[in-house]
N, C-alpha and C positions, 0 to 999 in steps of 0.2 A: 326367417330365410327359408326358401324351399331347399329340398334335397338336391335338386340340380344346381342351385346356386352354390351350396356347400361343397358338392363334388368338383366345382371347378375352382375352388380357392386353394391356394398353396398350403402345405402343411409344414410347419416349423418344428420338426422332430425335438431338436436341440431345446427349444422352449418349453415344450409340452413335457419332455422328459425332466427338465430342471424343475418344473413346477410340480410334477408328480413327486419327485424326490423330496422337495422341500416340504410338501404336504404330509408325506408319509413319516417324515422325520418330526413333525409337530406332536405335542402331547396336549391332551385335554386341560391339564391342570395349569399350564403356562400359556396357553392360546387366548387371546382376547376374541370376543364374538365378532368384532369388526373384522379382523383378519380371516376368520372362518368364513365370514359371508363374502370377503373379497375372493378368497380362494374357491368358494363354490361357484361364484360367477365365472372365474376363469375356467374351471374344469368343465362346467356346462357347455361353455362355447367351444372347448377343445373336442368334448365328446360329440357335439353336434357336427363339428367339422369332420372328425374322424369317421362318423357314421356315414357322412355323404360320400367319403372316399372308399370306404370298406363295402358299400353296398354294390352288387354286381352279379351277373348271372353266374360267375365263375367261383363264387365262395363256397367253401366247404361247410359241412353242417355245423362244426364247431364255431366258426365265425358267425353263422346265422343264429346260432342259439345265443351267442354273445351279444349280438345286435338286438335280440330280443330283450334280454336282461337289461341292456342299456336303456331301450325304449321304456320299459317299465320304470327303471331308476329316474330318467329324466321327466316322467309324468308329472305334471303340476301338482297333482294331488300328493306326491310323494316327496316334493321339495319341502325344506325347512321355511318358515316363515318367521316374521319377526316375534311371534308369540312362541315359536318352538323353543324348547329348552336348549341350553348350549350343548349339552351332550348328544342331543338328537341332530343338531347342525353339524356337530363334529363327526358323528358317524357317518352322517350323509355325505360329508367332504371326503372322509377316508375312503368310503365306497366308491365314490366318483373317481378318486385317483386310482384306485385298483382297476377300474373299468377302462380309464383312460390309458393305463399302462398296457392293459391287455389289448386293447383297440390299436394302439400305437404299435405293439409288436406284430400284430396281424398286418397292419398296413405296411411296416418297414419290411416285413417278410416277403408280402405280395409284390412290393416295388423294389426290392433290391437295395434298400437304403441302410446305412449303418447310422444309427442314433447313439450318439455318445454323450 
């Protein structure tokens, strides 16, 4: 999906927020690898959508710095694979949730949306 296509898609702030909350409430000791992989896929999709919405000429330096961090996080070389240890995938998932929360906050602030 191109950035232009991502920018035109609607953002469901409630779903993203609920997924972030769910992920941040997960613990490594009780999480199955399959659940972690599902959440990584969801969060990766959300991050790409939010990136498309947050890119713009009027972004402040903090948002631009956050977008750079998200880009590095989403790089294929940084994503967990089937061979990755469970704790590596879990940490990646957790970091993705933190990034999604931060981008969602920037998006809702910019667009005057209340995410509950």
